[in-house]
Every structure is written in C-alpha cells, then in structure tokens.
C-alpha positions as YAML, in Angstrom:
chain: A
units: angstrom
residues:
- id: 1
  name: MET
  ca: [64.95, 72.11, 177.75]
- id: 2
  name: LYS
  ca: [68.00, 70.87, 179.60]
- id: 3
  name: LEU
  ca: [70.92, 69.21, 177.79]
- id: 4
  name: SER
  ca: [70.20, 65.88, 179.49]
- id: 5
  name: GLU
  ca: [66.61, 65.93, 178.15]
- id: 6
  name: LEU
  ca: [67.82, 66.79, 174.65]
- id: 7
  name: VAL
  ca: [70.40, 64.00, 174.71]
- id: 8
  name: GLU
  ca: [67.75, 61.54, 175.92]
- id: 9
  name: ASP
  ca: [65.40, 62.49, 173.07]
- id: 10
  name: LEU
  ca: [68.20, 62.42, 170.49]
- id: 11
  name: THR
  ca: [69.48, 59.07, 171.76]
- id: 12
  name: ALA
  ca: [66.02, 57.54, 171.34]
- id: 13
  name: ALA
  ca: [65.83, 58.95, 167.80]
- id: 14
  name: LEU
  ca: [69.35, 57.68, 167.04]
- id: 15
  name: GLU
  ca: [68.43, 54.16, 168.13]
- id: 16
  name: ASP
  ca: [65.32, 54.29, 165.93]
- id: 17
  name: ASN
  ca: [67.07, 55.59, 162.79]
- id: 18
  name: GLY
  ca: [70.37, 57.43, 163.16]
- id: 19
  name: ASP
  ca: [70.70, 58.30, 159.49]
- id: 20
  name: ARG
  ca: [67.99, 60.99, 159.45]
- id: 21
  name: GLU
  ca: [68.57, 64.68, 158.81]
- id: 22
  name: VAL
  ca: [68.09, 66.96, 161.85]
- id: 23
  name: LEU
  ca: [65.94, 70.08, 161.33]
- id: 24
  name: ILE
  ca: [64.85, 72.78, 163.75]
- id: 25
  name: ALA
  ca: [61.24, 74.01, 163.87]
- id: 26
  name: GLN
  ca: [61.02, 77.64, 164.96]
- id: 27
  name: GLN
  ca: [58.34, 80.27, 165.70]
- id: 28
  name: PRO
  ca: [55.09, 78.32, 166.13]
- id: 29
  name: SER
  ca: [52.82, 81.12, 164.90]
- id: 30
  name: TRP
  ca: [54.47, 81.02, 161.44]
- id: 31
  name: PRO
  ca: [56.42, 77.73, 161.57]
- id: 32
  name: LEU
  ca: [59.69, 77.75, 159.69]
- id: 33
  name: ALA
  ca: [62.29, 75.01, 159.33]
- id: 34
  name: ALA
  ca: [66.03, 75.46, 159.77]
- id: 35
  name: THR
  ca: [69.04, 73.19, 159.41]
- id: 36
  name: VAL
  ca: [71.60, 72.70, 162.17]
- id: 37
  name: VAL
  ca: [74.91, 74.33, 161.26]
- id: 38
  name: GLN
  ca: [76.92, 73.69, 164.42]
- id: 39
  name: VAL
  ca: [76.84, 73.41, 168.20]
- id: 40
  name: TYR
  ca: [78.68, 76.10, 170.17]
- id: 41
  name: ASP
  ca: [79.67, 75.48, 173.79]
- id: 42
  name: PRO
  ca: [81.03, 78.63, 175.47]
- id: 43
  name: ALA
  ca: [82.64, 76.41, 178.14]
- id: 44
  name: TYR
  ca: [85.32, 75.59, 175.57]
- id: 45
  name: ASP
  ca: [85.81, 79.22, 174.50]
- id: 46
  name: ALA
  ca: [88.76, 80.86, 176.28]
- id: 47
  name: GLU
  ca: [87.06, 84.28, 176.21]
- id: 48
  name: PRO
  ca: [83.34, 84.06, 175.44]
- id: 49
  name: THR
  ca: [82.01, 87.50, 174.49]
- id: 50
  name: MET
  ca: [78.56, 87.23, 176.05]
- id: 51
  name: SER
  ca: [76.77, 87.61, 179.34]
- id: 52
  name: ASP
  ca: [77.43, 85.09, 182.09]
- id: 53
  name: GLU
  ca: [73.88, 83.76, 181.68]
- id: 54
  name: ASP
  ca: [74.37, 83.19, 177.93]
- id: 55
  name: ALA
  ca: [77.80, 81.62, 178.53]
- id: 56
  name: GLU
  ca: [76.13, 78.93, 180.66]
- id: 57
  name: ALA
  ca: [73.96, 77.74, 177.75]
- id: 58
  name: LEU
  ca: [74.77, 75.36, 174.90]
- id: 59
  name: TRP
  ca: [74.01, 77.06, 171.56]
- id: 60
  name: ILE
  ca: [72.77, 75.36, 168.41]
- id: 61
  name: ALA
  ca: [73.35, 77.54, 165.34]
- id: 62
  name: THR
  ca: [70.90, 77.17, 162.46]
- id: 63
  name: ALA
  ca: [70.46, 78.35, 158.88]
- id: 64
  name: GLU
  ca: [67.38, 78.60, 156.69]
- id: 65
  name: VAL
  ca: [66.36, 75.54, 154.74]
- id: 66
  name: SER
  ca: [67.43, 76.45, 151.23]
- id: 67
  name: ARG
  ca: [67.10, 73.18, 149.35]
- id: 68
  name: TYR
  ca: [64.54, 73.30, 146.56]
- id: 69
  name: ASP
  ca: [63.27, 69.80, 147.34]
- id: 70
  name: ARG
  ca: [62.24, 70.67, 150.91]
- id: 71
  name: SER
  ca: [59.57, 73.03, 152.17]
- id: 72
  name: PRO
  ca: [60.86, 75.98, 154.22]
- id: 73
  name: TYR
  ca: [57.92, 75.47, 156.61]
- id: 74
  name: ALA
  ca: [57.92, 73.32, 159.73]
- id: 75
  name: PRO
  ca: [54.94, 71.17, 160.72]
- id: 76
  name: ARG
  ca: [52.79, 72.79, 163.43]
- id: 77
  name: VAL
  ca: [52.57, 69.42, 165.20]
- id: 78
  name: ALA
  ca: [56.23, 69.90, 166.22]
- id: 79
  name: TRP
  ca: [54.94, 72.05, 169.11]
- id: 80
  name: SER
  ca: [52.35, 69.50, 170.18]
- id: 81
  name: GLU
  ca: [52.99, 67.35, 173.20]
- id: 82
  name: GLN
  ca: [51.00, 64.59, 171.56]
- id: 83
  name: PHE
  ca: [52.95, 63.00, 168.72]
...
C-alpha cells in the first residue's frame, strides 16, 4: 500500500468517526491484533541505519494488544476486500 492510499483510507475513517482507536491486524493465517506505537520516517533521520530500500519506506511500529478488555485476535474479515 502506498502512503497516499493509506492517507485516503484514514481520512475517510477520520471523517466518519475520528475518535476511534487504531489497531493493526497482522498474519492472516493466525490473525493477531496490535496497537500503533509510533510512525517512523527515515527521511527525517540524519543517519538511518538500514538499507536504502528500507529507508524509502514509512514504518509503523506496533506492540501487542495487552489490555484485558480486548481480544488479542484480529478479525479475519480485515483481509477481505469485501467489507
């Protein structure tokens, strides 16, 4: 996914209800949920310590969902193109 596509999707979600928590769904075969910790843009790092290819990407760092009131599993439908 390109940054412009992500921003478009997030903007639509923001206009719908901007007060929602953002979670990441990962590994579709055993779907887990993660929380967004921060966004890292190597373009603003004076000396990024990674390959040139990785330095061209925008990185979203995540952590496991650890709240007791939320399931650690992501919904499988998150990978579906039909929502």
